[in-house]
C-alpha positions in Angstrom: 14.8 21.9 96.5 18.4 20.4 96.2 19.8 17.3 97.9 22.5 18.0 100.4 25.0 15.7 98.6 24.4 17.7 95.4 24.7 21.1 97.1 28.0 19.8 98.8 29.3 18.8 95.6 28.5 21.9 93.7 30.0 24.1 96.6 33.3 22.3 96.2 33.2 22.3 92.5 33.2 26.1 92.7 36.0 26.0 95.3 38.2 23.7 93.2 37.5 25.6 89.9 38.7 28.9 91.7 41.6 27.1 93.2 42.7 25.7 89.9 42.6 29.1 88.3 44.5 30.7 91.2 47.2 28.0 91.2 47.6 28.4 87.4 48.0 32.1 87.8 50.6 31.7 90.6 52.5 29.3 88.4 52.4 31.7 85.5 53.9 34.3 87.7 56.6 31.9 88.9 57.4 30.9 85.3 57.6 34.6 84.2 59.3 36.0 87.3 60.7 33.7 89.9 62.7 31.5 87.5 64.7 34.6 86.3 65.9 35.5 89.8 69.0 34.4 91.8 68.6 31.3 93.9 68.2 33.0 97.1 65.6 35.5 95.8 63.7 32.8 94.0 63.6 30.7 97.1 62.1 33.6 99.1 59.5 34.4 96.5 58.6 30.7 96.1 58.0 30.5 99.9 55.8 33.6 99.6 53.8 31.9 96.9 53.5 28.7 99.0 52.2 30.7 101.9 49.7 32.5 99.5 48.2 29.2 98.6 48.1 27.9 102.1 50.5 25.0 101.6 52.9 25.5 104.3 52.3 22.1 106.0 52.5 20.2 102.7 55.8 21.9 101.9 57.0 20.9 105.3 56.2 17.3 104.5 57.7 17.4 100.9 60.9 19.1 102.1 62.4 22.5 101.1 62.3 23.9 97.6 65.9 24.2 96.6 65.3 25.2 93.0 62.6 26.7 90.8 61.9 23.3 89.0 61.1 21.9 92.4 58.7 24.7 93.1 56.9 24.1 89.7 56.7 20.4 90.2 55.3 20.9 93.8 52.6 23.3 92.7 51.9 21.7 89.4 52.0 17.9 89.4 52.6 16.6 92.9 49.6 14.3 93.6 50.6 14.1 97.2 50.1 17.8 97.5 46.4 18.4 98.0 46.8 22.0 96.8 48.6 21.3 93.6 47.1 22.0 90.2 46.6 18.5 89.2 44.9 17.7 92.6 42.5 20.6 92.0 41.7 19.5 88.4 40.9 15.8 89.6 38.8 17.1 92.5 36.8 19.4 90.3 36.1 16.6 87.8 35.0 14.2 90.5 32.7 16.7 92.1 31.0 17.6 88.9 30.8 14.0 87.8 28.6 13.3 90.8 26.1 16.0 89.8 26.1 15.7 85.9 22.4 15.7 85.9 22.2 19.1 87.5 24.7 20.9 85.4 25.0 21.9 81.7 26.6 19.2 79.6 29.1 21.8 78.3 30.5 22.3 81.9 31.0 18.6 82.3 32.7 18.3 78.9 35.0 21.2 79.7 36.0 19.7 83.1 36.4 16.1 81.7 38.3 17.4 78.7 40.8 19.4 80.9 41.2 16.3 83.0 42.0 14.1 79.9 44.3 16.7 78.2 46.3 17.3 81.5 49.7 15.8 80.8 51.0 15.5 84.3 48.2 13.3 85.8 49.8 10.5 87.9 53.4 12.0 87.6 54.5 13.5 90.8 57.8 14.6 89.5 56.9 15.4 85.9 59.2 17.8 84.0 58.0 21.3 83.2 58.4 21.1 79.4 55.8 23.2 77.7 54.8 24.9 81.1 53.4 28.0 79.6 51.2 26.0 77.1 50.0 23.8 79.9 49.0 26.8 82.1 47.5 28.7 79.3 45.3 25.5 78.5 44.3 25.3 82.2 43.4 29.0 82.4 41.4 29.0 79.3 39.4 25.9 80.4 38.7 27.7 83.7 37.5 30.6 81.8 35.3 28.4 79.6 33.8 26.7 82.6 33.1 30.2 84.2 31.4 31.2 81.0 29.2 28.2 81.0 28.3 28.8 84.7 27.4 32.4 83.9 25.6 31.9 80.6 24.4 28.3 80.5 23.2 27.3 84.1 19.9 28.0 85.6 19.9 30.5 88.4 18.7 27.8 91.0 20.1 26.6 94.2 22.8 24.5 92.4 24.2 27.7 90.8 24.1 29.6 94.0 26.2 27.0 95.8 28.8 27.1 92.9 29.0 30.8 93.2 29.3 30.7 97.0 32.2 28.2 96.8 34.0 30.3 94.3 33.6 33.5 96.2 34.7 32.0 99.5 37.8 30.5 97.8 38.6 33.8 96.0 38.3 35.9 99.1 40.4 33.5 101.1 43.2 33.7 98.3 43.1 37.3 98.2 43.4 37.8 102.0 46.3 35.2 102.0 48.0 37.1 99.2 47.9 40.4 101.0 49.0 38.7 104.2 52.0 37.1 102.4 53.0 40.4 100.9 53.3 42.5 104.1 56.6 43.9 104.7 58.9 41.7 106.9 62.3 40.2 106.9 63.5 40.1 103.4 61.5 42.1 101.0 58.7 44.7 101.4 55.2 44.5 99.8 55.3 44.1 96.0 52.3 46.0 94.5 52.7 44.7 91.0 52.9 41.1 92.3 49.6 41.5 94.1 47.9 42.9 91.1 49.2 40.3 88.7 48.2 37.4 90.9 44.6 38.7 91.1 44.5 39.7 87.3 43.9 43.3 88.5 46.8 45.1 87.0 45.1 46.6 84.0 42.0 47.5 86.0 44.1 49.3 88.7 46.0 51.3 86.0 42.7 52.4 84.1 41.2 53.5 87.4 44.1 55.0 89.4 46.3 56.1 86.4 49.5 56.0 88.4 52.1 53.5 89.4 50.9 51.0 91.9 51.5 52.0 95.6 51.6 48.8 97.9 49.2 50.2 100.6 46.7 51.6 98.0 46.9 48.3 96.2 46.0 46.5 99.4 43.0 48.8 100.0 42.0 48.4 96.3 42.1 44.6 96.6 40.1 44.8 99.9 37.4 47.4 99.2 37.0 48.1 95.5 33.2 47.5 94.9 33.6 47.1 91.2 36.6 44.6 91.2 35.4 41.1 90.9 38.4 39.8 92.9 38.2 42.3 95.8 37.3 40.9 99.1 34.3 43.2 99.5 33.0 42.2 96.2 33.4 38.5 96.9 31.6 38.8 100.3 28.8 40.6 98.8 28.2 38.0 96.1 28.4 35.3 98.6 25.8 37.0 100.8 23.6 37.6 97.9 23.6 33.9 96.9 22.9 32.9 100.5 20.0 35.2 100.6 18.6 33.7 97.4 18.5 30.2 98.8 15.2 30.9 100.3 14.2 28.5 103.2 17.4 27.2 104.8 18.3 25.7 107.9 19.7 27.6 111.0 23.4 26.9 110.0 23.0 28.6 106.7 21.0 31.4 108.2 23.9 32.0 110.6 26.3 31.9 107.5 24.2 34.5 105.8 24.3 36.8 108.9 28.0 36.2 109.2 28.6 37.3 105.5 26.4 40.3 106.1 28.5 41.4 109.1 31.7 40.9 107.1 30.3 42.9 104.2 29.2 45.9 106.5 32.6 45.9 108.2 34.3 46.2 104.9 32.0 48.9 103.6 32.2 51.0 106.7 36.0 50.9 106.7 36.7 49.0 109.9 39.4 47.0 108.2 40.9 50.1 106.8 41.7 51.3 110.4 43.0 47.8 111.3 45.2 47.7 108.2 46.7 51.0 109.1 47.3 50.1 112.8 48.0 46.4 112.8 47.9 44.9 109.2 49.1 41.4 110.0 46.6 40.9 113.0 43.9 42.4 110.9 44.5 40.1 107.9 44.9 37.0 110.1 41.6 37.7 111.8 40.0 38.2 108.5 41.3 34.9 107.1 40.1 33.0 110.2 36.6 34.6 109.8 36.5 33.4 106.2 37.6 29.9 107.2 34.8 29.9 109.9 32.3 31.1 107.3 33.2 28.3 105.0 33.1 25.7 107.6 29.7 26.9 108.8 28.3 26.8 105.2 29.8 23.3 104.8 28.3 22.0 108.1 24.9 23.5 107.2 24.9 21.2 104.1 26.3 18.1 105.6 26.2 18.0 109.4 28.8 15.8 111.1 27.5 12.5 112.1 29.2 9.6 113.8 30.0 6.3 111.9 30.4 8.0 108.5 33.1 7.7 106.0 34.1 11.2 104.9 36.3 12.5 102.2 38.6 15.3 103.2 37.8 18.4 101.2 39.5 21.2 103.1 38.8 24.8 103.5 42.4 25.4 102.7 44.5 22.9 100.7 45.7 20.0 102.8 45.7 19.4 106.5 46.5 23.1 107.3 42.9 24.0 106.5 41.4 22.0 109.4 41.7 23.4 113.0 42.2 21.1 115.8 39.1 19.3 116.9 37.2 20.2 113.7 35.6 17.3 111.8 37.0 16.7 108.3 35.0 18.5 105.7 33.5 16.2 103.2 30.4 14.4 101.9 29.1 11.2 103.5 27.5 9.1 101.0 29.9 8.3 98.2 33.5 7.0 98.0 36.2 9.4 96.7 
């Protein structure tokens, strides 16, 4: 058995760990590619990156990004941005701090060490000196925490909730990435960009043995059963962990069924037909289903009650992750 507040904290620790790694990977791409572009091209790619991370409303509040350094500061060190890298690192540490008795000590040491080493804490407009070194440090720390989770944590309910959180976050990111890269006004889909932002470029080349084709890459990232970051793989692992929770409440039982339905639709190729006919609508519907699944899992752990103080931990970073009329996602019994 696991306390609801512990399950909630572990679920969100998994989400924030994955979110930090995704943001670090996006910033690495920006440092390697966007900074080298002309100002108009850099602004276009920067806006695509913001859409991929689900930070449109935060960007609207912060103002437009007129330069690449502004993009880096917004995604890296802006404490007012709930989806920035520094915000994810802080939230990850806080969630793990509340469950230190349930996790390996090495996991806590890695998360706390990353927090203490991060040079931009508290500096919303920090300069980007040593950006590559900082991002490499973050990605290595995230990989170390993943290794501890895989090799050093008991396969109990706590581990299952961490994996569920990571898989939901990973699938949401992949779908948003595909949606942001659909051809539209400006540029078409960038196959290499999609593969780089999911760390799948080498795997694609080894399996396909040809230059990346945008539509083939989209299908690969959606349906490849042996790719850890494909949508199908993420849904399958989340469903497996939900099944392994044993006796659960009706909300988590519904979540398990919903994950199973999503997996079957992906396996049977229903999304392939949708992507060929109406790719934008198909991806929008899929993103909404993942948001609903995440909210259902969360409400199954900590049902909304009146007269409670909640901390906003959103399905997507910032206010954009909460639909109108939906209660804020968070735990009820500890100040954040």
